N, C-alpha and C positions, 0 to 999 in steps of 0.2 A: 287118650290112654297114660294113666298117672305110669312116672317110673320113679324107684326109688333112689336116692342120693345116702350113700353115708360118707360121714365128714372125713374122714383119712381120707376117701378118692380124692374127695373135694381140695384138701390142703396140701394132696401131694402133688394135685395138677398147677398148683397157683406158680405162676415166675417167680415170684418174689421170693426168699427164702423166709422158712418159719421156726424160731428155738423159742421152748416153753419151758419155765424151769418152776419147782417147786419150793416151797417155804424154805426150803435145805439147800436148794442148790442144784438138785437133779433134774437132770434133762428128762425134761417128760415129752416133749416134743422135738421131731425134726425133721424137716420135712427132704423131699428129693432134690429139690430145690439148693435145699441148704448144705444139703453133701453137697452138690455140684458147686456151689460157689465158694467154700469152704476147704473141699475135695477131700472129707472127713466121709469114712462112709457111715450108713445111718447105723450098724449095728456099734461102731466103736462109739458113739455119740448117745443114743439113748443108755439111761439107768447112771450115767457118770454125773460126776462133777463137775462142772460147766465150767467151773477153775482149770480143768485137768484138757478141759477142752478147748474152750480160750480163755485165755491164760490174764487179759487184761480186758473182760467184762464187764459191762456196766450196769448188770440186771441186776443185781443187786443194790448198787444203788437207787434203782426206781422201786424196787420196796421197801428201804427207807424210809424214800421221800416221798413215797406213793403219786409221785407226779408222772407224767408223762412227758417224754420226751422225744420231739419229733426235728427229721431233715436234719439227722445230725452225718460229718464227716466223716468216715474212719480208714486206717490202712489195715488189711489184711492181705497176705499172700500175695504184697506187690499190687491190689489189687484196690481199688476207690470204692467204698460202701455210702450208699445213701442207709438212713437206719432210723427206723421209729418205735421207741421202748414205751411201753406201757404197765401197767401193773394188773393184774389178775384178782377181781375181787369179788368173794361171795360171804354171803350174810354182813355185807360191809368189813370183812376182814378180808386184807390182802393174804394170798393164797401162796401166791407165785407173781413170774414177769413173764409180759411176752414181747419179744424183738422182730419184728420184720426188717429186712432189708435185702438191698438190690446192689448189683453191679456197675455204678458207673462211669470207669472207667474210659469206656471209649467217648460218653457225652461230654464227660470234665477233656479230656483231650479233643473233642469238637469246640468246647467252650473256649478251653483255653486257644485253639485256634483262629477261633473268631476274635477272641479278643487281641490278638498279634494283628490278625489282617485289619480290624477295626483304628490299631493304632497308626500303622499303616496307611490306611485311609486316609486319618488325620493328619498322617506326617505330611501326605502328598497335599490332600487340600491346604494344608498351611502352606507349602512349597507354594504352590498353584496361586494364592492367595497373595503372597508376598510379591510375585513376579512383579514388575513395571510392567510390561505386556501385557495385554491381553490375552484373556484364556476361554475360548467357547467350546464345551466338551458334551457331546451328542452319542447318544447309543449307534447299536448300527443298522438302526430301521430309521435314525434322523431325525429322532426327538431328543431336547434340548433337554439334557443331566443337571448342567449347572455352567454358570458366565464366574467369574470373578469380579472385584470390586475396580480392576485398572481398566476392565472392558468396558464395565460401567461409566468410567472416567471419560474413559476416549470416546465411546460413540453414544452415550447421552441414555441407555438404555438401563433399565430395571433388570433384575433378577424375576422378580415374582411376574414380570409380563411375560418371558418368554418360558422360562422354566416348565416341560412337561408338555410344549409345545413342538410340534414339526416345522423344519428348517423350509416345506414349501410351504406353508400358511404365512411362517412368518417373512420370508420371501413375496409373499403374495400381499401382504400387509405394508413391505418397504422397509421392514427392518436390516435389508443389506439389499442392495441392487443387483448381486448375484451372489447365489449362494453355495462359497466353496466348498460345505459339507455336501452340501446334493451331488457337485462334481465328482467329488472324492470315490462318493455311492456307488458313482456308476464311472470312474476311471478304474478305482481299486485302486488307485495311485496318489503319491502328495502331486497337491496343487496349489499355484501359487497363486493370486492374481492383486493388482492393483485398486483399490476403491477409493471414491469423496465419499464421506460422509456427508448428512444434511448440515452437519455445522461446518463444514467449509475440509475440516482437516483431511490429512491424505492419508489413507493407510494402508500399511502389506499387509496381506493376508494370507495366512499358510496354515493348509488343513493337510494332516498328516493320517493315516489309516492306522488302527489298531487289529492284531486278525487272532483270531486264534489256532488250538492246533492244525485245525481243519480247514484252513486256508478262508476262512470268514471272518468280514468286517466285525469286531463287538464295539470300537468306539472309531468316534472322529477326532480328533483334539486340533481345535482351529486357535493358532498364534496369530497373533490381532497387534501391529507394531503402532507406531503415531509417527509415521513420516516427515509428517508436517515441522513436527519438534525438532527431529534429525536436520531437515533441509532450513529452518530457520537458523539451528545452530552454525550451519556451514555455512550459512549465508552471513552469520553475524561474523563469524570467523574470519571469513573473507574481505568484510567491512574494515575485521580491525587491521588484518594484516594492511591491507591499502593506506590505511592511517595511521599505522606505524611506519610505513615506507615512506609517504610523505612528510610525516614529522621529523624522518632521518633526515630528507632531502632537504626539507627546510631547514634543522640545523645545521646542516652540512653550507647552506647557501648564505644562512647569514652568518659563520666563523667565516665563510670566506667575505663576501660585504660590508660586514661591519669594520672587520679590517683593527685598524689599534683601536677602533669605538667600540671594541671588545666589553659589551657590557659585565662587569662583575658585581652579581649578588651572591653574597648570602646571609643576610641577617634578613630576620621576619620581611622587614620595611620595606628591603630594599627587594627583595621576593614580590611583595604585594605591587611596587610601583610598576617592574615588568607585566605582571597577570594583568594590571588595568591596563597598562600601554597597550598590549594583545590587545584585549579588548574593544579598544576603540581604536585599536588600527583597524578592523571592519568596517569602521563607517568614516562617513569624509564630517563629521562634528571637529570645529574648531577648538584647539586646546590650546590650553596657555600653562606651560610648566616653569613655576615658580622653585627659589631656592638661594643661597646664598652663592656666590662669585665660587667656582670651580668646584662647585658639587657634581658637574657633569648634568649639566640641562641638553649639552647640544646633543649628545651621544643620548641618552634618551631619546631624544627629536627624532634622529637617525635610525633609533631602533621602530618607532612608531611606523615612520614611510618604510623602512623594509619588512615589516609584519603586513603592511599594505598591499592591497592589487595594482598602486600605484607605484610598487619598486620598479619597473622598470623602467622609469621613465624620469625625469631629473628630478633632484632634492637641491634648492638652490638658499642658500642663506644669505641674509643683507642685515648688518649692526646697525642698529640706527641709532646706535649712539655715538660711531666711528666714521660717520659721515655727517661734514657740514651740512645744515638746513637747507643751504641754499641749491646742492648740490643732490640731496635727497630723494627729494621730488622724484628725480630725474633717471635716480639711480632703482627709483622704485617704479615708476610707470615709463621711464624711457623718453624719448624726443622725436619731434617732427622733423623732419629737414628746414634745415635755416634758422631755425626758432630763437634760434640767440646765436650771437657772438661768439663764434667759434666752434660753434657747432656744425656736426657732419652735412655735410651734403643729402646721404643717405640715409640721416637718422640713426637712431639706435636704441633698439630695445630695450625695456628693463626688465627687475628682477621677475615683473609680474610673467611677462611672455615668455622668461626665457623659461620659467616654470611650466608654462603651460600642461595638463596633465598630469605633471609631478605635485610635489608637495614646498610651499615657502616659508620657507622658517621667519620669524619676524623678533631676532636678536635683540634684546635690550627696547624693548615694544615702548619703555616708560621715558624714553629719553627723547619720542617722538613730539612734537610741537602741536599745539592745540589746530595750527590749520594743517597738518599731512594728518592728522588724527580725524579731521572731517574728509577728506579726499580718500581718505583707506576706508572709512566706515560706508561711503559711498560703493568704493570697489567691492567691499563685502557685500553690500545688501544687494549692489544689482549686479555682482558676478562681471565686468564689465570696465575696462580703464580708459585714459583717455592720456594719449600722449603729452608731455609737456609740447605747447606750441600744436597739437593736434584737434581739429574737430571730430572728428571720427571716433567711434567708442568702439573697442577690439573688446570682443567675448571672451574671457577666462573659462577656463575651467583648471581652477586650483585648490588644491587642498592646504588653508592656512593652520602653520605651527607658530606659538609665539610665546617669549619665555624673557622673563626679567628678574631681577635677584633684587626690585624692588616692593616696596608694598601698593599695589594698585592700588587697593579698597582706601589707603591713607590721602594719596594721590586724588583719587576723583573726589575726598571731603574736602581736600582742599584749591577744587577747582583747577586740578595742574591737569587729569586727566579725565577725558568725557567719559559719565557715566555708560552712556548707547553701546560706546565703542569696547568700553568694558567688558560689561556682559555680553557682545555681539563675539569678541573672541575666547572670552573664559566658558565656554557650553560644558568644558572637562577641564575643572583644576586639576591639578598634578603638582602636590609640592615633594622634593625634593630635602631629604634632611640631611643638615650638615656631616662630614664624617666623625666629628668626635660622640655622635648622639646615632650610629652605628659603627663601632668601634670592631665587632667582629667582622666589618668588611677588612680591615685594614691590611691585616697576612696575607690575603687573599690579591688584594691589588698590590702588596709588596711583589709578592710571586710574579706576579703576572706584569710587573713594569720590570721584575730584574729579566726575565726570560727575556722581554722585548727588548729592550737594551744591547742584553748579550746577542743576542741573535745580527741585531743591527749593527754592532761594532765587532762580531767577531769575537769575544772573548767569554768567559766564562767565572764570574763572579759571586759571590755569597756571602750570606748576612750570620754571626754570631748570635747566638741565643738571646744575648745578651742587648746586641745593636737591634735586634728584634722586637724585645722588648723598651725599647728606650722607643722605637718610633712609635707605637701599640700605643706610648701613653703622651706621645705629644700630640698638642692642642688640634693643632691641621688649619689654623682660620682660612689660610686658602684652598681647605678640601682636597678633593682630588686633585686637582691642577696643580698645588703644592707639593703634594706627594710626589708623583709622577714626574715632577723637574726636581725634585731629591735624589729620586732614585737614580734618574741619570745622569746628576752631575757625581754621585758617591759612585758610580759606578764607571766613569770618566776620570774624578781627581784621584779615587786613590787606588796605589799601584798593587797592590797587596789583590789575590785574589777572596781572600776572607775578612768582609768590613767588618771591624769592630766597634764597641761603643766610644772609642774613644778617638775613629774618626768621623764620627760625627760631631756637624759644627754646629757645639751651644744648645743643641737639642734638650739639656736637662734644665733647663731654665725658663723652657716655654711649655710645660709638661702639664697634663690637667691633673697630674698629682704629688704635692709636694712630695719628697725624697727627698732632697740633700743629707737630712740626718739622719737617715737606714742605714743599715749595711747592705754589700748586694745581695744577700740570702732576703733579709727583708722587704729590699723593693722588689727581689722576684714575686715573692708572696702576695705581697700588695695587687701585682700584674693580675695574677692567675685568679685572686680574690673578685678584685672588677671586672676579668674578663668570664668570669664565673657568673657574678651575678647581673652584667648584662645579659648573656647568653639567656641566664634560667629566667630572663624579665621578658623575651621575647621568645619562650615556647611551653607548649601547654606540660609537660612531660620534663622526666631527667633524662629519657630516651630520645627524647627531638634534639633536648641541651648538648647532646652527647654526640650528636650528629654535627651541631653545627660547630660545637669544637674540637671534631674530629678525635674524639677519646671514647673506650668502653663504655657504658652504662653505670656499672660498677663503681670506674674508675668518677665520673661523676656524683656520684653517692658520697664515696669514702670526701673527697672535696668539699661536700657540702658541711659533713658534718666537722670537717677538717676545719676548716674557716665558719662555725658557728653559724653557718645562715640559716635562712628560716627551713623548720624539717617538714613543712606540710607542703612543700615543693619536693621532696622525694616521691616518687609512684612510679 
């Protein structure tokens, strides 16, 4: 059975609003949906100029351009409309225009809400991704939604291997030894477990359920923290604390045991010597310490002993140049009972035996005769000695240190010192430069000796700036020993508490810089320049120089410019 439809009924039934105008702009068609959407009755619209009904109409533009405009958004009565506009053409002529529109306000609101939700989701994903802890997120059924890169780093798993898969299956395949997610879904509460991964890492895993308004679990968020890193940091901190305490104890012990032989090292070269000495102290290799008389060879020898594992055992010194040759052998090796006229009937141990288990310092070893050099070499090689007049060897456990102010290489070439003995005692050579080559140590040595003798004699004396500068400029051919003696003499002999330049016994005639024809300010300027040059030479940066001189870095830079020194040193 056929049924006739009239076009007006169809247009009236369409959900979209439809408006048609003729060439003059009169409204010829205005369906029910248009009336409802625009809140204008059909009677008030039909036959009216569209500009009176919809002042901002675009239908005239459609007729003028003869173009179709589709999916354009517009606002009318606080509603968002989506409009399609087309020209009405008959016999090739534009006779009007048609507008079809619908209210998309609700859709627009939903779209905006979706955009906001997406932005929030993106932000949450970025937050999760940036976390140092690992995250594993599943839905309420236990299917994996995402893991972050930190979880990949910690576990070695990859997102493409687990996303979309159920935790039960992943547990069976060994991705985790025990699924926290499944326990959370079962117990409906937070669950924390400790896991050890295949990589050996220990992790703490905490699963948290996310509930909807009906109390159903919609997500399970699992946090994974690498405890092995925390444990490693904790252990490292504990080791550092133990080492710090150890070093504190060692420093205290050194200060107590070194006593008057305290090492003063401000210059770079002396710090390097102390560092080298501390390293060699850990081994029983023989050490040859060379340098001019009075530079502190014995002090370094004591320092090596105190840093070694023999520090609780004897430190014995013998000056090979201060004992007559006919007595030196018995002093070194001891003698058997009745071995010579006047000898003790009980015999006597020598320095080797006295130092057994500890350290023996052979001072001025270059003074040994060739005969004694042979016997010393044998003792070093065999680790045993024969007392003078004795027939039985004695095993010795002695660490040997040797000192000399002579050039042993030259003595070897002159056949005055055995080459084999030289190589035996100089396994580790340490050269201590003279004081004049490390003048930045002088102010600190002066301060040390001043305190030492003030405490010893229960007085309180000091030096004026001018006196200090004069002491710093002095050549000190006798090195630290001469400086020590000079400070003690001045402390004792000068009656005033402030020792001035005029109290110094003729040092101005023996300084490293001739400044007799200078004014006091010029001389001080010269001292400042020389100290700055020396400190710069021993430093990599002006900050290091400032630390050596006890001033600020800007002061050093200013002084460099003042004395017109190398600008390349400013850094």
